[in-house]
C-alpha positions in Angstrom: 14.0 -32.9 1.3 12.6 -30.9 3.9 9.3 -28.7 3.9 9.6 -25.0 3.8 8.1 -25.1 7.3 10.4 -27.4 8.5 13.4 -25.6 7.0 12.1 -22.2 8.5 11.7 -23.7 11.9 15.4 -24.9 11.7 16.4 -21.4 10.6 14.8 -20.0 13.9 16.3 -22.6 15.9 19.4 -21.8 14.5 18.7 -18.0 14.7 18.1 -18.3 18.7 21.2 -20.0 18.9 23.1 -17.3 17.2 21.5 -14.6 19.1 22.1 -16.3 22.7 25.4 -17.8 22.0 27.1 -15.9 19.7 25.6 -12.3 20.0 27.5 -11.6 22.8 30.9 -12.5 21.4 30.4 -11.4 17.9 28.6 -8.0 18.7 30.1 -6.9 21.8 33.5 -8.5 21.2 34.2 -8.9 17.4 31.8 -5.9 16.5 33.5 -3.5 18.7 36.5 -4.3 17.2 35.5 -4.1 13.7 33.9 -0.7 14.5 31.1 -1.1 12.4 27.4 0.6 13.1 24.2 -0.7 11.9 21.1 1.7 11.8 17.5 1.2 10.1 15.0 3.7 9.0 12.1 4.1 11.6 8.8 5.4 11.5 6.6 7.2 14.2 3.5 8.5 11.8 1.0 6.1 12.6 -0.9 7.8 15.2 -3.8 9.2 13.2 -4.3 5.8 11.1 -3.6 3.6 14.4 -6.7 5.7 16.0 -8.6 5.3 12.9 -8.3 1.6 13.1 -9.4 1.9 16.9 -12.3 3.8 15.8 -13.2 0.8 13.1 -13.0 -1.9 15.8 -15.1 0.1 18.2 -17.9 0.6 15.4 -18.0 -3.1 15.3 -16.4 -3.3 11.9 -13.8 -5.7 10.6 -10.3 -4.3 10.8 -9.3 -4.6 7.1 -5.9 -4.3 6.0 -4.6 -3.9 2.3 -3.2 -7.5 2.5 -6.5 -8.9 3.8 -8.5 -7.1 1.4 -6.3 -8.5 -1.3 -6.7 -12.1 0.2 -10.3 -11.6 0.0 -10.2 -11.8 -3.5 -12.8 -9.5 -4.1 -15.1 -10.2 -1.4 -13.9 -6.8 0.4 -12.7 -3.8 -1.2 -10.3 -1.2 0.1 -13.7 1.2 0.4 -14.4 -1.2 3.3 -11.4 -0.3 5.4 -13.1 3.0 6.5 -17.0 2.3 5.9 -18.9 5.4 4.4 -21.4 5.0 7.4 -18.8 5.4 10.3 -18.0 8.3 12.2 -15.4 11.0 10.6 -12.2 8.7 10.8 -9.0 10.5 12.1 -7.3 9.2 9.0 -8.0 7.5 5.6 -4.3 5.7 5.6 -4.6 2.4 5.4 -2.2 -0.1 7.1 -0.6 -2.4 4.5 -0.4 -5.1 7.2 -1.1 -5.5 10.8 2.1 -5.4 13.0 2.7 -8.8 15.1 1.9 -8.7 18.8 1.2 -5.0 19.1 -1.5 -4.6 16.5 -2.2 -1.1 15.0 0.1 0.7 16.9 1.3 4.5 17.8 3.3 6.6 19.9 1.3 9.8 20.7 0.3 11.0 24.0 -1.1 14.6 24.7 1.5 16.7 26.5 0.9 17.3 30.2 -0.5 20.7 31.0 -0.6 22.0 27.6 -0.8 25.7 26.8 -3.6 27.1 24.7 -1.3 29.5 22.8 -2.1 30.2 19.0 -0.7 27.6 16.8 2.0 29.9 15.4 3.8 29.8 18.8 6.3 27.2 19.0 6.7 24.3 20.1 3.0 24.5 19.0 1.4 21.9 21.7 -2.1 21.9 20.5 -5.1 21.7 23.0 -7.4 20.0 22.9 -5.7 17.1 21.8 -6.7 15.9 18.2 -6.9 12.3 19.1 -6.8 10.0 21.9 -3.6 8.9 23.6 -2.0 5.6 22.3 -2.7 3.2 24.9 0.0 0.8 23.9 2.8 3.5 23.6 4.9 1.9 26.3 4.6 -1.4 25.0 5.9 -0.5 21.5 9.0 1.3 22.7 9.8 -1.4 24.9 9.2 -4.2 22.1 11.0 -2.3 19.4 14.0 -1.8 21.8 14.3 -5.4 22.5 13.7 -6.5 18.8 15.9 -3.9 17.3 19.0 -4.4 19.8 18.5 -8.5 19.4 19.2 -7.8 15.7 22.5 -6.1 16.3 21.3 -2.3 15.0 22.9 0.4 17.2 20.5 3.2 16.2 17.2 4.2 14.6 16.9 7.2 12.0 13.6 8.9 12.8 11.7 9.7 9.6 10.8 13.4 9.3 11.4 14.1 5.8 7.8 15.1 4.7 7.5 17.4 8.0 9.5 20.7 7.3 7.4 23.0 9.2 6.2 22.8 12.8 2.2 22.8 12.7 -0.7 20.6 14.1 -0.1 18.0 11.4 3.6 17.6 12.3 3.0 17.9 16.0 0.7 15.0 16.0 2.4 12.7 13.6 6.1 13.3 14.5 7.0 15.9 17.4 5.0 14.4 19.9 5.5 10.7 19.3 9.4 11.2 19.0 9.2 12.9 22.5 7.2 9.9 23.6 9.6 7.7 22.4 12.6 9.2 23.9 10.8 9.3 27.2 10.1 5.6 27.0 13.6 4.8 26.1 14.9 7.1 28.7 12.7 5.3 31.3 14.0 1.9 30.1 17.7 2.8 30.4 16.8 4.1 33.9 15.8 0.5 34.7 19.3 -0.9 33.2 17.4 -2.1 30.1 19.4 -1.0 26.7 17.8 0.8 24.0 19.1 1.8 20.6 20.4 5.2 19.9 18.5 7.6 17.9 19.3 10.0 15.0 16.7 12.3 13.1 16.4 12.7 9.4 14.8 15.9 8.8 13.6 17.9 6.2 15.3 21.2 6.1 14.6 23.4 3.0 14.3 26.8 4.5 16.3 28.9 7.4 12.9 30.2 8.5 9.0 30.5 7.8 7.8 34.2 7.1 4.2 33.0 8.5 5.6 32.7 12.2 5.9 28.7 12.2 8.8 27.4 13.1 11.1 25.3 11.0 11.1 21.5 12.0 15.1 21.3 12.2 15.3 24.1 14.7 12.6 22.3 16.5 14.3 19.1 16.7 17.5 21.1 17.7 16.0 23.0 20.5 14.2 20.2 21.9 16.2 17.0 21.1 19.7 17.6 20.2 20.1 20.7 22.7 18.0 19.0 25.8 20.5 17.7 28.2 18.5 14.4 28.9 17.1 13.5 25.7 20.7 14.0 23.7 22.0 11.1 25.8 20.1 9.1 23.6 21.4 10.5 20.3 23.7 8.3 18.1 27.4 9.7 17.3 28.6 8.0 14.2 32.1 6.2 15.4 33.5 6.2 11.9 33.4 10.1 12.0 36.7 12.0 12.0 37.1 13.1 15.7 37.1 16.8 16.2 40.6 18.7 15.8 41.2 19.1 19.6 40.5 15.4 20.0 37.2 16.1 21.7 33.8 14.0 21.8 32.0 13.0 18.4 29.6 15.1 17.2 26.1 14.0 17.1 24.9 12.9 13.7 22.1 14.7 11.9 20.6 13.3 8.8 19.1 15.4 6.0 17.2 14.2 2.6 19.7 14.7 -0.5 16.8 15.8 -2.9 15.2 18.7 -4.1 14.5 20.2 -0.9 18.5 20.0 0.2 19.5 23.4 1.4 23.6 23.4 1.7 23.1 27.1 3.8 20.6 25.3 6.3 23.0 22.5 6.6 25.7 24.9 7.8 23.4 26.5 10.4 22.6 22.9 11.8 26.1 22.3 12.1 26.8 25.3 13.8 24.1 24.7 16.1 23.8 28.0 17.9 27.8 28.4 18.0 27.9 24.8 19.6 29.5 23.1 16.4 28.9 19.7 17.8 26.3 18.6 14.8 27.4 16.0 12.0 25.3 16.7 9.0 25.2 13.5 6.7 22.8 13.7 3.6 20.9 10.6 2.6 18.6 9.9 -0.5 17.8 6.9 -2.8 17.4 5.9 -6.5 20.7 7.9 -7.2 23.3 7.3 -9.8 26.7 6.0 -8.7 28.5 9.6 -9.3 26.3 11.0 -6.5 27.2 8.3 -3.9 30.6 8.8 -5.1 30.3 12.4 -3.4 29.6 10.9 0.1 25.9 10.6 -0.2 24.3 7.7 2.1 21.8 5.6 0.6 18.8 4.7 2.6 18.3 2.1 0.2 19.8 1.1 -3.1 18.8 -1.3 -5.6 20.5 -4.3 -7.5 22.4 -3.1 -10.7 21.4 -4.7 -14.1 23.6 -5.3 -17.0 22.7 -2.0 -18.4 24.0 -0.1 -15.3 20.5 0.9 -13.9 18.6 -0.4 -11.0 16.7 -3.6 -11.5 14.3 -5.5 -9.7 14.9 -8.6 -11.0 16.3 -11.3 -8.4 16.0 -14.4 -10.3 17.7 -15.5 -13.3 20.1 -12.4 -13.9 23.4 -14.2 -14.0 25.1 -11.5 -12.1 25.6 -10.3 -8.5 23.8 -7.6 -6.9 26.2 -4.8 -6.9 24.1 -2.0 -5.4 25.9 1.5 -5.4 27.7 2.3 -2.3 28.7 5.5 -0.6 32.3 6.6 -1.1 34.7 8.8 0.5 37.2 11.4 -1.6 39.9 8.4 -1.7 37.3 6.1 -3.0 36.9 4.0 -0.4 33.3 2.5 0.6 32.0 4.3 3.8 28.3 3.0 3.5 26.4 0.3 2.2 22.7 0.1 2.2 20.5 -3.0 2.2 16.6 -3.3 2.4 13.7 -6.1 2.8 12.9 -4.9 -0.7 12.9 -1.2 -2.7 11.1 0.1 -5.5 12.2 1.3 -8.8 8.7 2.9 -9.5 5.3 2.6 -7.4 5.8 -0.4 -5.5 2.3 -1.8 -5.9 2.6 -2.1 -9.9 4.1 -5.4 -11.3 7.7 -5.6 -11.4 8.3 -2.1 -9.9 9.4 -3.9 -6.6 11.3 -7.3 -6.2 9.5 -7.9 -2.7 10.8 -9.9 -0.2 11.0 -13.2 -1.8 11.1 -14.8 1.7 14.3 -13.1 2.2 16.3 -13.6 -0.9 16.5 -9.8 -1.7 18.0 -9.0 1.5 20.4 -12.0 0.8 21.4 -10.8 -2.5 21.9 -7.1 -1.3 23.8 -8.3 1.7 26.5 -10.5 -0.6 28.1 -6.9 -1.2 27.5 -5.7 2.5 29.3 -8.3 3.8 32.2 -8.6 1.0 32.8 -4.7 1.5 32.8 -4.7 5.1 31.9 -0.9 5.1 32.1 1.0 8.7 28.4 1.6 8.3 25.3 -0.3 7.1 22.0 1.3 6.8 18.9 -0.6 6.2 15.3 0.1 5.2 13.3 -0.1 6.9 11.6 -1.1 10.2 8.1 0.0 10.1 6.5 2.0 7.5 3.1 0.1 7.2 1.3 2.9 5.9 2.3 5.2 2.8 1.5 7.5 0.1 -0.7 7.0 -2.7 -1.0 8.6 -6.4 -2.1 8.0 -9.8 -0.3 5.3 -11.8 2.8 6.9 -13.2 2.7 4.3 -16.4 -0.1 4.2 -18.9 -0.3 0.0 -19.2 -3.3 -1.6 -18.7 -1.9 -3.6 -15.8 -0.8 -0.6 -14.1 -2.9 -0.7 -11.1 -2.7 -1.9 -7.6 -1.7 -5.9 -8.4 -4.4 -8.2 -7.1 -7.2 -5.6 -6.9 -8.1 -5.6 -10.6 -11.7 -4.5 -9.9 -11.4 -2.6 -6.6 -12.9 1.0 -6.9 -9.6 2.3 -5.8 -7.4 0.3 -8.1 -5.7 3.2 -9.9 -4.7 5.0 -6.6 -1.4 3.0 -6.4 0.9 2.5 -3.3 4.5 4.0 -3.7 6.8 3.0 -0.9 5.1 0.0 0.3 2.4 -2.6 -0.8 0.6 -5.2 1.1 2.9 -7.6 3.0 5.4 -8.8 0.3 6.3 -5.5 -1.7 7.7 -3.6 1.1 10.9 -2.4 2.5 9.8 -3.2 6.2 11.2 -5.9 8.2 9.1 -5.8 11.5 7.4 -9.2 12.0 3.6 -8.9 10.8 0.3 -11.1 11.5 0.2 -11.5 7.4 3.6 -11.8 6.7 5.3 -13.6 9.6 8.9 -12.9 10.8 10.7 -14.8 8.4 12.4 -11.9 6.6 13.0 -10.6 10.1 14.8 -13.6 11.0 16.9 -13.1 7.5 17.4 -9.5 8.3 18.9 -10.2 11.9 21.1 -13.3 10.9 22.5 -10.8 8.2 23.1 -7.8 10.6 24.9 -10.3 13.0 27.2 -11.3 10.4 28.1 -7.9 9.4 28.6 -6.7 12.7 31.0 -9.6 13.4 33.0 -9.0 10.2 32.3 -12.3 8.6 31.1 -13.2 5.4 28.8 -16.3 4.3 32.2 -18.5 3.4 33.7 -17.5 6.8 32.6 -20.5 8.8 30.2 -23.5 8.6 27.9 -21.6 11.0 27.8 -18.8 8.9 27.1 -20.7 5.8 24.0 -22.3 7.1 22.7 -19.2 8.9 19.3 -17.5 7.5 21.5 -14.9 5.8 23.3 -17.2 3.7 21.4 -20.4 3.5 19.1 -20.1 -0.1 17.7 -23.6 0.3 14.1 -21.9 1.2 14.6 -18.6 -0.8 15.6 -19.7 -4.3 12.6 -21.2 -5.3 11.2 -19.1 -8.0 11.3 -19.7 -11.7 10.8 -16.7 -14.4 8.2 -17.6 -17.1 8.6 -15.8 -20.4 5.5 -15.1 -22.6 5.9 -15.5 -26.6 3.8 -14.7 -29.6 4.2 -15.7 -33.5 2.3 -14.2 -36.3 -0.3 -11.3 -35.5 -3.5 -12.3 -34.0 -5.5 -9.0 -35.4 -3.8 -8.2 -38.3 -4.3 -4.7 -39.6 -6.5 -4.8 -42.8 -4.4 -3.3 -46.0 -6.8 -0.8 -47.7 -6.9 -1.9 -51.1 -5.3 0.1 -54.1 -4.9 0.0 -57.6 -3.4 -3.4 -58.1 -4.0 -6.7 -56.2 -1.8 -10.0 -56.0 -2.5 -13.4 -56.2 -2.8 -15.8 -53.2 0.5 -16.2 -51.4 1.9 -12.8 -52.5 1.2 -9.1 -51.3 1.6 -5.5 -52.7 5.1 -4.3 -51.7 4.3 -0.9 -50.2 6.2 1.9 -49.0 4.3 4.3 -46.6 5.8 7.9 -46.9 5.9 10.9 -44.4 7.5 13.9 -46.2 4.8 14.6 -48.8 2.9 17.9 -47.9 0.3 17.9 -50.5 1.9 20.0 -53.4 1.7 17.6 -55.8 -0.4 14.4 -56.0 0.8 10.9 -54.9 1.4 10.0 -58.4 4.1 12.3 -59.2 5.4 12.4 -55.5 6.1 8.8 -55.7 7.6 9.0 -59.1 9.8 11.9 -58.5 11.4 10.0 -55.4 11.3 13.4 -53.5 13.8 13.7 -50.8 15.0 10.2 -51.8 12.3 8.6 -49.3 11.1 5.6 -51.7 14.6 4.7 -53.0 16.2 4.9 -49.9 13.8 1.8 -48.7 13.7 0.1 -52.0 17.1 0.7 -53.8 16.4 -2.0 -56.6 13.0 -0.5 -57.5 12.9 0.6 -61.5 10.6 3.4 -60.6 7.5 4.2 -58.3 4.0 5.2 -58.7 1.3 6.0 -56.0 -0.8 2.6 -55.0 -3.8 5.0 -54.4 -6.0 7.1 -56.8 -6.6 10.9 -56.4 -4.3 11.2 -53.0 -1.9 14.1 -52.3 -0.8 13.1 -48.6 0.3 10.1 -46.9 1.3 8.4 -50.1 1.8 4.7 -50.7 4.2 4.3 -53.2 4.8 1.0 -55.3 7.0 -0.2 -58.2 6.5 1.3 -61.3 8.2 1.1 -64.8 10.4 4.4 -64.5 11.3 7.3 -62.2 10.3 10.9 -62.7 13.2 12.7 -60.8 13.7 16.1 -60.5 16.7 18.3 -59.4 17.3 20.2 -56.2 15.0 23.2 -57.5 12.7 21.2 -59.5 9.0 20.8 -58.5 7.1 17.2 -57.9 4.4 18.9 -59.5 5.6 18.9 -63.1 8.1 15.9 -62.5 6.5 13.6 -65.0 5.3 16.3 -67.5 7.9 15.1 -70.1 8.2 11.2 -69.5 4.7 10.4 -68.2 3.2 9.1 -65.4 5.0 5.4 -64.6 2.6 2.4 -64.2 2.8 0.0 -62.0 5.2 -3.1 -62.3 6.6 -6.1 -60.6 4.4 -4.9 -57.6 4.1 -8.5 -55.8 6.2 -10.3 -53.5 6.0 -13.3 -51.5 3.9 -13.0 -48.5 5.3 -15.9 -45.9 2.6 -17.4 -44.0 3.5 -17.1 -40.6 1.2 -19.3 -38.3 -0.4 -17.5 -35.1 1.2 -19.2 -32.1 1.4 -18.4 -28.3 3.9 -20.0 -25.9 5.3 -19.7 -22.5 8.5 -21.3 -21.1 10.7 -21.2 -17.8 13.7 -22.3 -19.7 16.0 -19.6 -20.9 17.6 -21.5 -23.3 14.2 -22.5 -24.9 13.3 -18.8 -24.6 16.4 -18.0 -27.0 15.4 -20.5 -29.5 12.1 -19.2 -29.6 13.4 -15.8 -30.6 15.9 -17.1 -32.6 13.1 -18.6 -34.8 11.2 -15.4 -35.2 9.1 -15.3 -32.1 8.6 -12.2 -30.0 8.4 -11.7 -26.5 5.2 -10.6 -25.0 6.4 -7.9 -22.6 5.3 -6.8 -19.2 3.3 -3.6 -19.2 5.2 -2.2 -16.6 9.2 -1.6 -16.3 11.4 -2.5 -13.4 12.7 -6.1 -14.5 15.9 -6.7 -16.7 15.1 -10.4 -17.5 11.8 -9.3 -19.2 11.1 -6.6 -21.9 8.6 -3.7 -20.6 6.5 -1.5 -21.9 3.7 -3.2 -23.5 0.6 -1.1 -23.7 -1.7 -3.7 -22.2 0.7 -6.2 -20.2 -2.0 -9.0 -19.3 -0.4 -11.4 -21.8 3.2 -10.6 -20.4 5.4 -12.8 -18.2 5.0 -14.0 -14.6 6.9 -16.2 -12.1 6.2 -19.4 -10.6 7.3 -21.5 -7.7 9.8 -24.1 -8.3 8.8 -26.7 -5.5 5.7 -28.2 -4.7 5.7 -27.4 -1.0 6.1 -23.7 -1.3 2.4 -23.0 -0.3 -0.1 -25.3 1.0 -1.8 -26.7 -1.8 0.4 -25.4 -4.5 -0.9 -26.4 -8.0 1.4 -28.0 -10.6 1.5 -25.9 -13.8 2.3 -27.6 -16.9 2.7 -26.7 -20.4 0.9 -28.9 -23.2 2.0 -28.8 -26.8 -1.0 -28.7 -28.9 1.2 -28.6 -32.3 5.0 -28.3 -32.5 7.0 -26.1 -34.9 9.7 -27.2 -37.3 11.9 -25.8 -35.0 10.9 -28.4 -32.4 9.2 -25.6 -30.1 5.6 -25.5 -29.2 3.8 -24.0 -32.0 0.7 -23.6 -29.7 1.0 -24.0 -25.8 -1.8 -24.8 -23.6 -1.5 -24.2 -19.8 -2.9 -27.0 -17.8 -3.1 -27.8 -14.0 -3.0 -31.7 -15.0 -0.2 -33.7 -16.2 -2.2 -35.4 -18.9 -2.5 -33.0 -21.7 -6.2 -32.7 -23.0 -4.9 -31.2 -26.3 -2.5 -32.5 -28.5 0.2 -35.4 -27.6 -1.3 -36.5 -24.1 2.3 -37.0 -23.0 3.7 -33.6 -23.8 2.9 -32.0 -20.6 6.1 -30.2 -19.5 6.0 -28.7 -15.8 7.3 -25.3 -15.7 6.6 -24.8 -12.1 3.8 -24.4 -9.3 1.4 -21.7 -8.4 -0.6 -20.7 -5.2 -4.2 -21.7 -5.1 -4.9 -18.4 -3.3 -4.5 -15.0 -4.2 -2.3 -12.9 -1.4 1.1 -12.7 -0.2 3.9 -13.6 -2.5 1.3 -14.5 -5.4 -1.1 -11.6 -6.2 -2.3 -11.8 -9.7 -4.6 -14.3 -11.2 -3.4 -16.7 -14.1 -6.3 -17.4 -16.6 -6.1 -19.9 -19.7 -7.6 -17.8 -22.4 -9.3 -18.8 -26.0 -8.5 -17.5 -29.0 -11.1 -16.2 -31.4 -11.1 -17.7 -34.6 -8.5 -20.3 -33.5 -9.8 -23.2 -31.8 -6.7 -24.8 -31.7 -4.8 -22.2 -29.7 -4.8 -20.9 -26.0 -3.2 -18.1 -24.4 -3.3 -16.4 -20.9 -4.1 -13.3 -19.2 -2.7 -12.0 -15.8 -5.3 -10.3 -13.4 -7.4 -9.0 -16.2 -10.0 -10.5 -18.2 -9.2 -12.8 -21.3 -9.4 -10.3 -24.7 -12.2 -12.1 -26.9 -15.5 -13.7 -26.7 -15.0 -15.4 -23.2 -13.4 -12.7 -20.8 -13.2 -15.3 -18.0 -11.4 -18.0 -19.3 -10.3 -20.4 -16.9 -8.6 -19.6 -13.5 -5.8 -21.8 -13.1 -4.1 -20.2 -10.1 -2.5 -17.4 -8.8 1.5 -16.1 -9.4 3.9 -13.6 -9.1 
């Protein structure tokens, strides 16, 4: 059995062979014959964040990323990224990771000979420049062109979806970096070095602004699409219908299909001042299948669960990914998307993002891409690296930035991308390496060649198709039996002997117009008899109450007609007296268990155990919505060499139930159980000894107050009880 490292090295060697020996044949030959195009979302918004990181370095401070803060395991916080004692920082946006080779890069350069006109004059070349020039811009443009072309991408879609108006912020973040990228790629082409094509994805909610600012879409038309030199870089979708006169294909222009979509503006863009040379395509994500059926492109589309909704579960689903795809009016699939990962909610929350899983997410998404063979593939994304943050959208106690439970910024969560693992990005990084990039490159090459994973032996063993190093995860369910802290029942008129309890019906329709004795006896609104049809009558369990009545069985009813009043219901027959109020109270022993075996999980639930749900939603394998979530499910590795120093995780049975399941399980990192039968240890997987990367959450074994023979677990939060720290076992997903 080869180690993960050996397998990845073999993949890399195989990939090199693919690119060198097969790319020319498949991409330039077969891909041309198939007419397939591949594009990827590309970001140019890093300028201020990158210059802020340069300030940090110049000040002698360490350059922290979100991922390295997580890996510090509490020795650093997000507050350390931009130290408070430092200068005014150009930006507060944090890099989740550091891009490989290039470092914290950007593309901004001040325009030559800037004018100093007022900011409302388009194209608003502001002076003096708000940040220094990015010294690595040429290197960035060249490396990215080489990477993207080697993987088989035909074009990049520049993300301008957050900048609808031309102003100082838009100029620094988008407009000038776009110009610089185009200048650099034009210079490379002039040297005979190929580059991808470019298409813009531009927010266009309005035709004009009354404050004098220019719309960004108009600026893009004027300075990119209608610039004869820059326009040579623009992508023309090969699969579009040709013009009626059989002329050249139109230049493609993406717009967001969201709340800012404006059909009348799209008409203006396509007209392009009478040139009629633009094709507008709408694109968005997290849409229903009916929207895809209207021809809207997806920039990412998640796997679909059994309920027809998006799921972040990649392991144990028992079904293919089957992400939604774009269709034309005839129903034919025209575009399919795939991504390094994707979000169903805020990415830094548990189960809101499947993560990279060493490329498994890509592999599962590409099952459909390769099988369908649509003319267009769109991937998301190459290089977001920074992104928006906001308060958690879910109320659970575990709804914070995974891996940062004690960070002062734990409740300001990332939306689209988080750390090195839970990100759509596939650009190689210092923290995450290039494994996912290798998988993505292999998959794009197969798509361009018109092949599937079963087309040939070479395809089957390619990084896109070989899952020996990606299917290395187990789901672990959490279960509980009984009630750890039962709610005390308020005493009433009667008591029951040991082993029995008073059978009580809680009511909700009583409004205080009569006392609870007569309300219960009258069976007002048949609220009592509907729940206890065999009762002979009813009376209040409490004395002197008139609302929130608790009813118990009694000698007779005092029912009244539709026009009667419960206040005089028992005036003729008298108030009932309690009768046969006690029922057996089954003793349900308290128990906690975990299992990585789906069949055993089903056996647990069949015998009355309850699944302990995750606090946050997204998974279709585990339930969600627990108000706390710390005692919920997690994932472990299935192989010992998944990470250096991987720790085996065993489940010991302290006691066994009549059904043969662990009545009380004890998590241990040693094979000889310290509780129960020493030989009862069952290995459920392996966990990491370090926080970060794929495993952000701490796993603790916790004691159970009042039950010295029991234990349970907690994820990333303290144990509930007298010993909040418990025992740290390692780190899980």
